[in-house]
C-alpha positions in Angstrom: 85.6 65.7 102.0 85.8 63.8 98.4 88.5 62.0 97.1 87.7 61.6 93.6 85.4 63.0 91.5 84.1 66.9 90.6 82.0 68.7 93.8 79.2 70.0 93.3 78.2 74.4 93.1 76.4 73.1 96.6 79.6 71.7 97.9 81.6 74.2 96.5 79.6 76.9 98.3 79.9 75.1 101.3 83.7 74.4 100.6 84.2 78.4 100.3 82.4 79.1 103.3 84.5 77.0 105.9 87.6 77.9 104.0 87.1 81.3 104.3 85.8 81.3 108.3 89.0 78.9 109.3 91.9 81.5 107.1 89.9 84.5 108.7 90.0 82.5 112.3 94.1 82.7 112.5 94.2 86.6 112.9 92.4 86.4 116.1 94.2 82.9 116.7 97.2 84.3 116.3 96.7 87.4 118.4 95.8 85.3 121.7 98.7 82.7 120.9 100.8 85.5 121.1 100.1 86.5 124.4 102.2 83.5 125.5 104.3 82.4 122.9 107.0 84.0 120.2 105.6 84.1 116.4 108.5 81.5 115.6 107.3 79.2 118.6 104.0 79.0 117.1 105.1 77.9 114.0 107.4 75.0 115.5 104.4 74.1 117.7 101.9 74.5 114.8 104.1 72.3 112.6 104.5 70.0 115.2 100.8 69.4 116.5 99.5 69.6 112.8 101.6 67.1 111.2 100.3 64.8 114.1 96.4 65.7 113.1 96.8 65.7 109.3 98.5 62.2 109.7 95.7 60.7 111.6 93.1 62.8 109.2 95.0 61.3 106.1 94.6 57.6 107.7 90.7 58.4 108.5 90.3 59.1 104.7 92.5 56.9 103.2 94.9 59.4 101.8 97.7 57.9 100.3 101.4 59.6 102.3 103.6 57.7 100.3 104.9 59.5 97.6 107.9 59.9 95.3 110.8 62.1 96.7 110.9 64.1 94.1 107.1 65.3 95.2 107.5 65.3 98.7 110.6 67.7 97.8 108.6 69.3 96.1 105.7 69.9 98.3 108.1 70.5 101.3 109.5 73.5 99.5 106.0 74.8 98.4 105.0 73.9 102.0 107.6 76.0 103.8 106.7 79.3 101.5 103.1 79.0 101.8 102.7 77.4 105.1 105.6 77.9 107.7 107.1 80.8 106.0 104.0 82.4 105.8 102.6 82.0 108.9 106.0 83.2 110.7 105.6 86.5 108.6 102.0 86.8 109.1 102.6 85.8 113.0 104.9 88.8 113.2 102.7 90.9 111.3 99.5 91.0 113.3 101.9 91.7 116.0 102.6 95.1 114.6 99.0 96.1 113.0 95.5 96.2 113.6 93.6 92.9 112.7 91.6 94.3 109.7 94.2 95.7 108.5 96.7 93.0 108.5 94.3 90.2 107.1 93.5 92.9 104.0 96.7 93.5 103.2 97.8 89.7 103.3 95.0 89.4 100.6 96.7 90.6 98.4 97.8 87.3 97.3 95.3 86.7 94.4 96.7 89.1 92.5 100.1 87.7 92.6 98.2 84.3 91.8 96.1 85.4 88.8 99.6 86.9 87.4 101.5 83.9 87.6 98.7 81.5 86.8 98.3 83.3 83.5 102.0 83.4 82.9 103.0 80.1 84.3 99.9 78.4 83.9 98.7 80.0 80.7 95.1 80.1 82.6 92.5 82.3 80.8 91.1 85.1 83.1 88.3 87.0 82.0 88.7 91.2 81.8 86.0 91.2 84.6 88.4 89.5 87.1 91.5 92.0 86.6 88.6 94.8 86.9 88.2 93.2 90.1 91.6 93.0 91.2 91.7 96.4 90.7 89.3 97.7 92.2 90.1 95.4 95.2 93.7 96.6 95.4 91.8 99.9 95.8 90.3 99.0 98.9 93.5 97.1 99.9 95.3 100.9 99.6 92.2 102.7 101.5 92.7 100.4 104.2 96.3 100.0 104.4 97.0 103.6 104.1 95.7 104.7 107.6 98.6 105.4 109.7 97.0 103.9 113.4 96.5 100.3 111.6 100.1 98.8 111.2 103.7 100.2 111.3 106.1 99.9 108.8 107.5 96.9 109.8 104.4 95.1 110.1 103.2 96.0 106.7 106.6 94.7 105.1 106.2 91.3 107.0 102.6 91.5 105.9 103.4 92.1 101.9 105.8 89.8 102.7 103.4 87.1 103.6 100.8 87.9 100.9 103.8 87.0 98.0 104.4 83.7 99.6 100.5 82.9 99.7 100.1 83.7 96.4 103.2 81.9 95.2 101.7 78.8 97.1 98.5 78.5 95.9 99.7 78.1 92.2 103.1 76.2 92.9 100.6 73.3 94.5 98.6 72.9 91.7 100.6 70.6 89.9 100.8 68.7 92.9 97.0 68.2 93.2 96.9 67.1 89.7 97.9 63.4 91.1 97.5 63.6 95.1 94.7 64.0 97.7 94.7 67.4 99.6 96.0 65.5 102.8 98.8 64.5 101.4 100.1 67.7 99.7 99.2 69.6 102.9 100.9 67.2 105.1 104.3 67.2 103.1 104.3 70.7 102.9 103.6 71.1 106.8 106.0 68.6 108.7 109.5 69.9 107.0 108.6 73.0 109.2 109.1 70.8 112.4 112.7 71.1 110.9 113.2 74.2 109.6 111.5 76.1 112.7 113.6 73.9 114.9 115.5 76.3 116.3 112.2 77.8 117.8 112.0 74.6 119.5 113.6 75.4 123.1 112.0 78.9 123.4 108.9 76.9 122.6 109.0 74.5 125.2 109.8 76.8 127.6 107.2 79.5 126.9 104.6 76.0 126.8 105.5 75.5 130.5 103.8 78.9 131.3 101.2 79.3 128.7 97.9 80.5 129.8 94.8 78.3 128.7 93.8 81.6 125.9 96.9 81.0 124.0 96.8 76.9 123.6 93.2 77.9 122.8 94.2 80.3 119.8 97.1 77.5 119.0 94.6 74.6 118.6 92.9 77.0 116.5 95.4 77.6 114.1 96.7 73.6 113.9 92.9 72.2 113.5 90.6 75.0 112.5 93.4 76.9 110.1 95.8 74.3 109.2 93.5 71.2 109.2 90.5 72.5 108.0 91.2 75.5 106.0 94.5 74.6 104.0 92.9 71.3 103.7 89.9 72.5 102.0 91.8 75.3 99.8 93.7 72.6 98.4 90.3 70.8 97.1 88.9 74.0 95.6 92.2 74.5 93.8 91.5 70.8 92.2 88.1 71.4 91.3 88.6 75.3 90.0 90.8 77.7 88.0 93.1 79.5 90.3 91.3 82.9 89.9 87.9 82.0 91.4 89.4 80.2 94.3 91.8 83.2 94.9 89.1 85.7 94.9 87.6 84.3 98.1 90.7 85.4 100.2 89.1 88.9 100.0 86.3 87.6 102.1 88.6 86.6 104.9 88.7 90.5 105.8 85.3 91.1 106.9 84.8 88.1 108.7 88.5 89.1 110.6 86.6 91.9 111.7 83.6 90.5 112.7 85.8 87.8 114.8 88.0 90.7 116.3 84.8 92.9 117.4 83.2 89.9 118.8 86.1 88.6 120.8 88.0 91.4 121.5 86.1 94.5 121.2 88.1 96.2 118.4 86.2 98.3 116.5 87.1 99.2 112.8 87.9 102.7 111.9 86.1 104.3 109.3 88.4 104.2 106.7 88.6 100.0 107.7 84.9 99.9 107.2 85.3 101.9 103.6 88.4 99.7 102.7 86.6 96.7 103.3 83.6 97.8 101.4 85.3 98.0 98.4 86.8 95.1 98.4 83.5 93.2 98.8 82.9 95.4 95.6 86.0 94.2 93.8 84.8 90.5 94.4 81.5 91.1 93.6 82.8 92.5 90.1 85.1 89.6 89.9 82.7 86.7 90.5 80.1 88.2 88.1 81.2 86.1 85.4 79.8 83.1 84.6 81.3 80.4 85.7 81.6 78.5 82.6 83.1 80.0 80.2 85.4 79.7 77.6 88.0 81.9 79.1 87.2 80.6 82.4 88.2 77.0 82.2 91.3 75.8 83.3 94.2 74.9 80.4 94.6 71.5 79.0 96.8 69.2 81.6 95.8 71.2 84.8 91.7 69.4 85.4 92.4 66.8 88.6 92.0 63.6 87.6 90.9 60.7 89.7 93.2 60.2 92.8 
């Protein structure tokens, strides 16, 4: 990961692939971890272990963790919205849904991010991106309308998770102008230890009887999803307009479904396959816009400077 300077196109593609694969891994990892841990316990343990791992990574990459307290508080608030709260909502939603449905409902987050980016950051978004949003939303509706795919309670959790992630992607953009992705992710993660401390007694009790598979699932959430997925997402948000970055969220469901097939033998329904196909079509439409156009440029003041 580069701490200064712009990324080359090849680097961007590689980071997008790794980010997509990392976030898609969260769905099967949660499913496995929940065989031994409660959703809130997973969030607390994940915040605890990920904070240590992120601090070590920051040391290795020489990322400065000491920042002014006002920015620590901003990172903490944004992080609890898009990391801890999102993870708790996602964990709860996955418990009520199929992996394919859960991953696709959550990935309505790009619509929320794009609207906020246009209104708050004044990001100029090409028309084809909005068309892509509509197509993707149709795909999400097709997938989510299958009664066997999720419960009403699960859908509520997952929609709330989408809102949390959508707001997070826009909110941290202002911090990423000044700080390293590891710095922002670290200060967004460690407050979860305090916020979910009420789950600590249950988490420690569950840990004594947890299976090896559950620990592997938790380790995946810590190392792959948080330390790789969130940090690389932050790196992309430094370099690119939000409307380009968040559309790649829509590529998470197909990868998550592949994971589900390989790991659990969870065969997607015809409706899920159709929904995912429509979503992918929407992504293709949205990203067919040239990367460097006057309408695609980030507004003045939001370009990531050297850190």
